N, C-alpha and C positions, 0 to 999 in steps of 0.2 A: 541283219548284216549281209546275208547272201544277196538280197535284192539290191542293196547299194553297190556291192561288189560287182554285180553283173551290169547294173544300169550304167555305172560310170567306168566300167572296165578298169578298175584299180586293183593293184595287187594287195593282198593281205600279208602283213609282216608281223611276226611274233617270235619271241624266244621259244625254242623248241621245248623247254621245260614247262611252258604254259599252253602248248598247242592243244592239249586235251580240253582246255577251257572253251576254245572256239569250236571244237568238235562236239562237245557234250555239255558245255557250261550252261546252256539255256535251261536245262533240267533243274539246275539249282534255283532258278528264279521262276519256275512254272512255265517256261517257254521251250517246247521240245525242238524248235528249229535250231539248226546249226549252220555254220558258215562254210564248213568243209575245211580241208587241209590248207595250211598257209602256203602262199606262193614263195615267200622268202622267210627263212629262219635267221633271225638276227642274234648276235652275241656280243660280248664285251669287245670294245674297240672297233667294231664295224663302223664304216663311215659311208655316208651317202651324200652326193651332190644334189642340192635342191636349188635350182636357179644358180645364183652366184654364192650360195651359202654351203657350208659343209656341216653336216649333222654327224655327231659322234655318239655312238651307243655306249651306255654305261650300265652294266648289270648291277641291279640293286635288289636282290632277293629279300624277302621278309613279308611284304604284303601278299606276295605270291612267290612261288618257287622261281619263276622266271621274270621277276620284276625288272623293269627297264626304265632308265631315265635317258634324256636326250639333251646333248649340249650343242648349242650353236653360238659361237663366239663367247660372249660373257653372260649368256642366258642358259639356264638349265630348266628343262621341263621335267617336273618330278612326278607327275601323275598322282597316284595314291601312296607314294613313298614318304614324302615330306611336305608338310603344310606349315603355314605361319603358326609358330608356337605349338605345333602338334606333329604327329606322325600318322601314317596309315594304319588301318585296322589290321590285326594279325589273327583274328579269330575265324577267318575263312579257311577252306581247304588249301593247304600249301603255305599258309601264313605262319610266321614264327617271330615272336617279340625280340629275342636276342639277335636273330639274324637281321631284322630290319634296323636295329640300333647299330649293329656292326656295319651294315651297308652304308648307312647315313654317315657314320663317323669316318669310315675309311675311303668312301667314294665321293661323297658330296661335301662334307666339311673340309676336305683337303683342297677344294677349288678355291680360287682367290676370294677374299672377303667380299669384294664388290660384285661378285657374281649374283645376278638377279635370279631368284627362284620363282618359277611359275608353276604352281601346283595344278592338279587336275581340276580343282575347284577351290574357291576361297581366295583371299587376297594374296597379292605377291609379297615377297619378302627378299631378303638377301642372305647369303651364307653367313655374313658377320652377325646379322640379327639373330639367326638361329643358334649360332654358337653362344651368344650372350643370353638370349631370352627363352629358348625352348626348354621347358621343364623336363622333357623326356631325355634331353641330351646333357 
């Protein structure tokens, strides 16, 4: 990640509760490289202008202590927090099952039903579909 950061001169953004992951997280996966400190520490309700769009940060701890989702208009990018009919793993350092369920119920399922959910991997879904079909919720 440090190579990409330097090659493209892009800032690294992360919730401060997860900054240790970019500083030392490679060791968990057998890679001793790290990215260095974040350029921007993000938190709940921070917003960023990206072209003509506004990105809103939503703190959703549970997969990690500093888990974040990002809302642009009627689309929420959920990373490893919420998947179609599933949720993110909570067995890694900083993960917690009760916390991720609470984050999803109070931060994501409160978005309008028609909000499109784009997970970090897997098929897209909607808030309404997850309310109805997700067995974890």
